[in-house]
N, C-alpha and C positions, 0 to 999 in steps of 0.2 A: 178641650174641654178636660176635667178630671174628675169624675166621681170616686169618691172613697167608700168601701162598704167593711164596716169591719163588726167583728163579732166574737161569739165564745164558742170553743168545740162544739158540732152540731146545730146550729144555729141555720144551715140552711144557708151560709155565705156560696159556697160555690157553687153550689144550683142554680140560684136564686142569679148572679152573677152571668153567668153564661146566658141564660136565658132573654136577660134584659141587653146583652152584649147583643145576640142574636137580633131581638126585635127593634133596636133602635142604631144596630150598626156601629156602634163601637168596639175597638180593639180589647179583648179580655186580657191582661197583662197577669199574666198566673205567678205573681211573685214568691211564693212558695217553688216553682218550678225552678227559679234561677240556683235559691240553694240545694235543691236536688240536684243539676247542673256539675256542681260543685263537688257534689262526695261524689259520683259519678267518676267527676275527674280526679280524685284523689284516690278512689279504689281501683282507676288503672294504672296508676301510676306508683300501688304501694305505698303510701306517703302514709305514716301513722299516725292516727286519728286524734293523740296527743302533740301530734308536731305542728300546732297555731301557726308558729311562724311559715311553715313549708306550703299549706292548706293559706294562708294569706296571699303567698307568693304566685302561688298555680293559678290565682286568679286573672291577675296579668297576661294569660297565654290565651285566655278563653273568651270565644267570642259567641256570646249567647242570642238565640234571635227569636223572635215570635211570627209566626205565618200562620195566614188560612188557606187550609187547602181541601178545596170539596167537599165545604162547608164545617171542617174539623177543625182545632184549633193545634198548630204542631209545634214541639221545642225543638230547636236546632241547637246541638253543642257544636262549634268548630265548624257545621257544613254538615253536621248527621244528622238526622230525623232519630234525636232521643224519647221522643215521645212516650212510648212502651220501657224503654229502660233505664229512665226516673222513677218508675214506681217499679222497680222489684223490690224484694225483697233485702236484697241486700244496702240497697241504697236508703229503706224507710229504717235499717235498721241503726244507720247513725246520721242520717238527715236532721236530726234535735242537736243533736253536739254541735255539727258544724253549723249550724247557726245559733249556736249562742255562744261561738266564738266573735266578740268584737268588733277587731279589723273583717272577720269577714262579710258581716253587718253592714261595716261602714263601706266598704268596696261594694258589695251587689245594691246596697241604696242610692248612692250613687250614678250605677248601672241601671238601675231602674227608673230613674228619673229623666236618662238621658235617651231611655226603652219610647217612654212618653211624649217627649221632644216632639210640637206641632201635631201631636196624633189626636182624636178622641178615646178617652180609654176611662174603662172602668175597670179598681181594682180592689179586692177583697183580702182581708187578712186580718191583725190584729191591733194596729197600731198606723194604718197608713192615712188616718184622717189625724192624726195625733203628734206625728214626726215625719213618714214617708212622704206625705204631700198634704201639710200643714194649711196649706193656701189652695187645697182642690175647692172647685166651686161648686160641690154636692156631695156631703156629707153624712153616711148614713146607718145608724146601729143597727145591726139586726141581732134582735136576743129572744130567748124563751127560758122557761123554767130548767133547771137540771133535770128534771123527771122528765118531761115532756123532751127533751134533745136524746136522755138516755133510749130512750123509746124509740127513738127513730133511729140509731148507732146500732140497737138489738134488731130492731126488725132486720138492718140492711146484713147484719154480720150474718143473721139466718140464712136471708137469704142469699148470700155468697157462701153458704153451707160451713162458716166458721160458728166454731161452737161456744157457747159464752151463756152466760146467765144474765138477766138483766139485774140483779147487784153488783155483778161485777162490771156491767159495761158503768152503771150509775156510780159506783164507786172509782170508776177513771173518769171520768167528767170532773167529778168534785175535784179527783186532782189537777187534775190538767187548768180547768178556773184557779183553783190555788197558786200554782205554778205560773201559769202563763201572766195571771193579776202584780206577784211579787219578782218578774225579773228583772233584772237591772237595767236591761238596751232592750226595748220594741215590747215592753210590757203592755196589757191587754187591758183597754182605757176609753171610754168615750169623750168623743171628743165632745168640748162646749157648746159648738152650734151643730153637734149632729141633730140629725130626724130621726127617733125613735123607733121602732118597729118589733112589735112584741107580735111573733109570731106562735105562740101558743097553742093557741084556737083558731089559726089562721091556714087551709090550704095555700100547697106552693102556687098556683093560679093567684088566689088571692093576695101575696106577699109579693109575688111578680106586678102585679096588676097596680098595688100601693106603692111597689120602688118604681115603676114606669109614673104614675101619675106625680110625683115628686118629685122627678128627674125634669119632665117633660114642663112644669109649673115655676122649673126658677125660672129665675134671671140671667142666670149664663146660659142655659140650653134656647131661650128670648133671642139672647144677645147674639148668639153662633147660628142661626137660621133666620136670622131680618139682613 
């Protein structure tokens, strides 16, 4: 069973997806982590970020796996636990450019589909329900106003000790929305058959409960459990 969760930056996709995966015993396939693995491998091989052909070729040498250990989702690259390494500043600095390479995207979408084969999976992103898994059993579009999303990110940054202003975060949110919606490949778009959840005035628990309700009341969930 495939559950696709799409939505803009700051809508809470990552947080809610983890909660639902835990509640319903679904595999949480972090598609963004696959791109971060390619970025990490490229850094380790000192591959020029502008050498798209070499970056694409390097993917064939990578084995990316997702496992749950002690209740935690872990990411393995060629057998090594890289869950923390792929969140480093160096990887974060180039992953956007890596993910913009069409050849990289095509290969990783293929990989993501293979990882999901035969499993009950929940995924979040920008185009999961429209491109990665257009035949997903359940499609949800999680949204919120730019102001609410910016406020959430602003609070997260303050808690992490990151100095910024609300206006700066809001400008970044608006910029990312425009950029994500205009990408030639992997553009942010709501699937025609997706259920929309506007979380602007909802708590995390309220959003999680709503999403869980949508999933367990779906025909696919009932078929799987019969």
